[in-house]
C-alpha positions in Angstrom: 0.0 0.0 0.0 1.1 3.5 -0.8 0.0 6.5 1.4 0.6 9.9 -0.1 0.0 12.7 2.4 -0.1 16.4 1.5 2.6 16.0 -1.1 3.8 19.1 -2.8 6.6 20.2 -5.1 7.5 23.9 -5.6 10.1 25.3 -8.0 10.9 28.9 -7.2 7.4 30.5 -7.5 5.8 27.6 -9.4 3.8 25.0 -7.5 3.9 21.9 -9.7 2.2 19.5 -7.3 -0.1 21.0 -4.7 -1.0 19.2 -1.5 -1.9 15.8 -3.0 -3.2 13.1 -0.7 -4.3 9.6 -1.8 -4.1 6.0 -0.8 -3.2 3.3 -3.3 -4.4 -0.1 -2.3 -1.9 -2.9 -2.3 -2.1 -5.2 -5.4 -4.1 -2.7 -7.4 -3.5 -0.5 -10.5 -4.0 3.3 -10.0 -4.0 5.5 -13.1 -3.1 9.2 -12.8 -4.5 11.2 -15.7 -4.3 14.8 -16.7 -3.2 17.2 -19.4 0.4 18.2 -20.0 1.7 20.2 -17.1 -0.8 18.9 -14.6 1.9 17.6 -12.3 1.1 13.9 -12.8 4.7 12.8 -13.8 6.2 14.9 -11.0 3.9 13.2 -8.5 4.9 9.8 -9.8 8.7 10.6 -9.5 8.2 11.8 -5.9 7.1 8.3 -4.9 10.6 6.9 -5.7 12.3 10.2 -5.0 13.6 10.8 -8.4 12.1 14.2 -7.5 12.4 15.2 -3.9 9.2 16.6 -2.3 9.1 20.1 -1.0 6.5 19.1 1.6 4.5 16.0 2.6 5.5 12.4 2.7 5.1 9.0 1.0 4.7 5.8 3.0 5.2 2.6 1.2 4.1 -0.6 2.9 4.4 1.1 6.3 7.8 2.7 5.7 8.4 6.4 5.2 10.2 6.7 1.8 12.2 9.7 3.1 14.0 7.4 5.6 15.6 5.3 2.9 18.5 6.4 0.8 17.2 7.4 -2.7 19.3 4.9 -4.7 18.3 2.0 -2.4 14.6 3.0 -2.6 14.7 3.0 -6.3 16.2 -0.5 -6.5 13.1 -1.7 -4.6 10.6 0.0 -6.9 10.2 -0.9 -10.5 10.1 2.0 -12.9 9.1 1.9 -16.6 9.0 4.9 -18.9 7.9 5.9 -22.4 10.5 4.9 -24.9 11.5 2.0 -22.6 14.9 3.4 -21.6 16.8 0.2 -22.5 20.6 0.3 -22.6 21.4 0.0 -26.3 24.8 -1.7 -25.8 23.4 -4.4 -23.6 21.5 -7.5 -24.7 17.9 -8.2 -23.8 19.0 -10.6 -21.0 21.5 -8.1 -19.7 19.0 -5.3 -19.6 16.5 -7.3 -17.6 19.2 -8.4 -15.2 20.3 -4.9 -14.4 18.7 -4.4 -11.0 19.2 -8.0 -9.7 22.9 -7.6 -10.4 23.0 -4.3 -8.6 21.3 -6.0 -5.6 24.0 -8.8 -5.6 21.8 -11.7 -6.7 23.6 -14.9 -7.5 24.1 -15.5 -11.2 21.9 -18.6 -11.2 19.0 -16.8 -9.6 19.3 -13.9 -11.9 19.4 -16.1 -15.0 16.4 -18.0 -13.9 14.4 -14.8 -13.2 15.4 -13.4 -16.7 14.3 -16.5 -18.4 11.0 -16.6 -16.4 10.1 -13.1 -17.4 11.0 -13.6 -21.0 8.7 -16.5 -21.2 5.9 -14.7 -19.4 6.2 -11.9 -21.9 6.2 -14.4 -24.7 9.8 -13.9 -25.7 11.6 -17.2 -26.0 14.9 -16.8 -24.0 17.0 -18.8 -26.6 15.8 -16.5 -29.4 15.6 -13.1 -27.7 17.9 -13.2 -24.7 21.1 -12.4 -26.8 19.5 -9.8 -29.0 20.1 -6.1 -28.7 17.2 -3.5 -28.3 17.6 -2.3 -31.9 16.8 -5.8 -33.2 13.3 -5.7 -31.5 10.0 -4.2 -32.6 8.6 -1.4 -30.6 6.2 -3.7 -28.8 8.9 -6.1 -28.0 11.1 -3.3 -26.6 8.1 -2.2 -24.4 7.8 -5.8 -23.0 11.5 -5.9 -22.2 11.2 -2.5 -20.5 8.5 -3.8 -18.2 10.3 -7.1 -17.6 13.4 -5.1 -16.5 11.2 -3.1 -14.1 9.8 -6.3 -12.6 13.1 -8.2 -12.5 13.9 -7.7 -8.8 10.4 -8.7 -7.8 9.3 -5.3 -6.7 6.1 -4.9 -4.8 5.6 -1.5 -6.4 5.8 -0.6 -10.1 5.7 3.0 -11.4 5.0 3.6 -15.1 5.2 7.0 -16.8 3.4 7.0 -20.1 4.8 3.5 -20.9 2.6 2.9 -23.9 2.5 6.4 -25.4 4.9 5.6 -28.4 3.1 2.4 -29.5 0.6 2.1 -32.3 -3.0 1.4 -31.3 -3.0 -2.3 -31.9 0.3 -3.0 -30.1 -0.8 -0.6 -27.4 -4.0 -2.5 -26.7 -2.0 -5.8 -26.4 0.5 -4.1 -24.1 -2.3 -2.9 -21.8 -3.7 -6.4 -21.7 -0.2 -7.8 -21.0 0.2 -5.4 -18.1 -3.2 -6.4 -16.5 -2.3 -10.1 -16.8 1.2 -9.6 -15.3 -0.1 -7.5 -12.5 -2.6 -10.1 -11.6 0.0 -12.8 -11.7 2.5 -11.1 -9.4 0.1 -9.0 -7.3 2.2 -5.9 -7.9 1.0 -2.5 -6.9 1.0 -0.3 -10.0 0.8 3.5 -10.3 0.6 4.5 -13.9 0.6 8.0 -15.4 -1.2 8.7 -18.7 -2.8 11.5 -20.6 -5.3 9.0 -22.2 -8.6 8.7 -20.2 -9.6 5.6 -22.1 -6.3 3.9 -21.1 -6.8 5.1 -17.5 -10.3 3.5 -17.4 -9.1 0.3 -19.1 -6.3 -0.3 -16.6 -7.1 1.6 -13.4 -8.9 0.1 -10.4 -8.9 3.7 -9.3 -8.2 6.8 -11.4 -6.9 10.1 -10.2 -7.6 13.2 -12.2 -5.0 16.1 -11.9 -5.1 19.6 -13.2 -2.7 22.5 -12.3 -0.9 20.4 -9.7 -4.0 19.5 -7.8 -5.8 16.1 -7.4 -9.4 17.0 -8.4 -10.9 13.5 -7.9 -9.7 10.0 -7.0 -12.2 7.2 -7.3 -13.3 4.2 -9.3 -13.8 4.8 -13.0 -17.5 4.4 -12.9 -17.8 7.1 -10.2 -15.8 9.5 -12.2 -18.2 9.0 -15.1 -21.4 9.1 -13.1 -20.5 11.6 -10.3 -17.7 13.9 -11.5 -16.6 16.1 -8.7 -15.4 19.0 -10.9 -16.3 20.5 -14.3 -12.8 19.6 -15.5 -13.3 16.0 -14.5 -16.6 16.0 -16.4 -14.9 17.4 -19.6 -12.0 15.1 -19.4 -14.1 11.9 -18.9 -16.4 13.0 -21.7 -20.1 13.6 -21.9 -21.2 12.5 -25.4 -19.8 9.0 -25.0 -20.3 8.5 -21.3 -22.7 5.7 -21.7 -20.3 3.8 -23.9 -17.4 4.3 -21.5 -19.6 2.9 -18.7 -20.2 -0.2 -20.9 -16.5 -0.6 -21.4 -16.0 -1.0 -17.6 -18.3 -4.1 -17.4 -17.6 -7.5 -18.7 -20.1 -10.0 -20.2 -19.6 -12.2 -17.2 -20.7 -9.5 -14.9 -23.9 -8.7 -16.8 -24.7 -12.3 -17.7 -28.3 -13.6 -17.4 -29.5 -17.3 -17.4 -30.2 -19.0 -20.6 -28.7 -18.9 -24.1 -29.3 -16.7 -27.1 -31.3 -17.8 -30.0 -29.5 -19.4 -33.0 -28.8 -16.1 -34.7 -27.2 -14.5 -31.7 -23.4 -14.1 -31.6 -21.1 -15.9 -29.2 -18.9 -13.8 -26.9 -16.2 -14.4 -24.3 -16.9 -13.8 -20.6 -14.1 -11.2 -20.6 -15.5 -9.2 -23.5 -16.7 -5.7 -22.5 -20.4 -4.8 -22.8 -19.3 -2.2 -25.3 -17.8 -4.9 -27.5 -20.9 -7.1 -27.1 -23.2 -4.2 -28.0 -21.2 -3.7 -31.2 -21.6 -7.4 -32.1 -25.4 -7.3 -31.4 -25.9 -4.1 -33.5 -23.9 -5.6 -36.3 -25.8 -9.0 -36.3 -29.2 -7.5 -35.5 -29.7 -10.0 -32.7 -31.3 -9.3 -29.4 -29.0 -11.4 -27.2 -25.5 -12.9 -27.3 -24.4 -16.2 -25.8 -21.5 -16.1 -23.3 -19.2 -19.0 -23.9 -16.8 -20.6 -21.5 -13.3 -21.4 -22.6 -14.4 -25.0 -23.5 -17.1 -23.6 -25.8 -20.1 -24.4 -23.6 -22.8 -21.8 -22.9 -22.5 -20.0 -19.5 -25.4 -17.6 -20.0 -26.5 -14.7 -22.2 -26.3 -11.0 -22.4 -29.3 -9.2 -23.8 -29.5 -5.9 -25.7 -32.1 -4.7 -23.2 -29.8 -5.5 -20.3 -26.9 -3.7 -21.9 -28.9 -0.6 -22.6 -30.1 -0.5 -18.9 -26.5 -0.7 -17.7 -25.4 2.1 -20.0 -27.7 4.6 -18.3 -26.2 6.7 -15.5 -27.4 6.3 -12.0 
């Protein structure tokens, strides 16, 4: 768990982060979103003291971050940035092994961890371990960057616009990869983005910042249905608010008993209601069958049920 209390950063006469307080639950993903200059990246960097706070404090798993030497604190916290920041003269395996080696891990343990992470990120160690960053695609470099951040088994992972340079298709896959990896390791993730859709897709909680202040920090659905500030309302959108709400709910969560008629499409339990709605509109059917991984029917999602969920409380 991360407790941020009245955290501020002032440069001369400019207050970049202004009295921000929030609690990040352990094992969750928190997304911080805002326009350029809102203070979101500075807030992130104060957590691992790449930027020293002017006031306030950060407590990580019960320990005040200010009591730990900065370089040691940063070795305990994973950090991934846009552009990946890989060392161009080091191989993929050497890049991932950077922090474990700094921490004095034994060679066998380090090698096993590197190979484990490469396989998790669907990069075969024998094929990719000896390659250099320039020999990888953008998506593969992004995976290696996250793998390096996770190499020393950190309980906290900070991510600053990690997917900003990726094209939309690779970016969507990278977001799914992050969710899967986070669930696997139970890592506490704080992610900065300027993309509200990315924040909603990834964040268990989302913080909205503007001009250094945290305007609202809540579950995505609450930001959509009960925005606390006009800026929050504008950022989250008004015209497509119903569709954003549908994207936050899976077919499994909205499933009803029974199975759709023969002309109804089949959907996965993990598909969002927004995706199911698109399939229903395309097919002209009134319901879709939710299929289990083995292909059997688990239930159905009806068009009427989706429309009811798309209405704001």
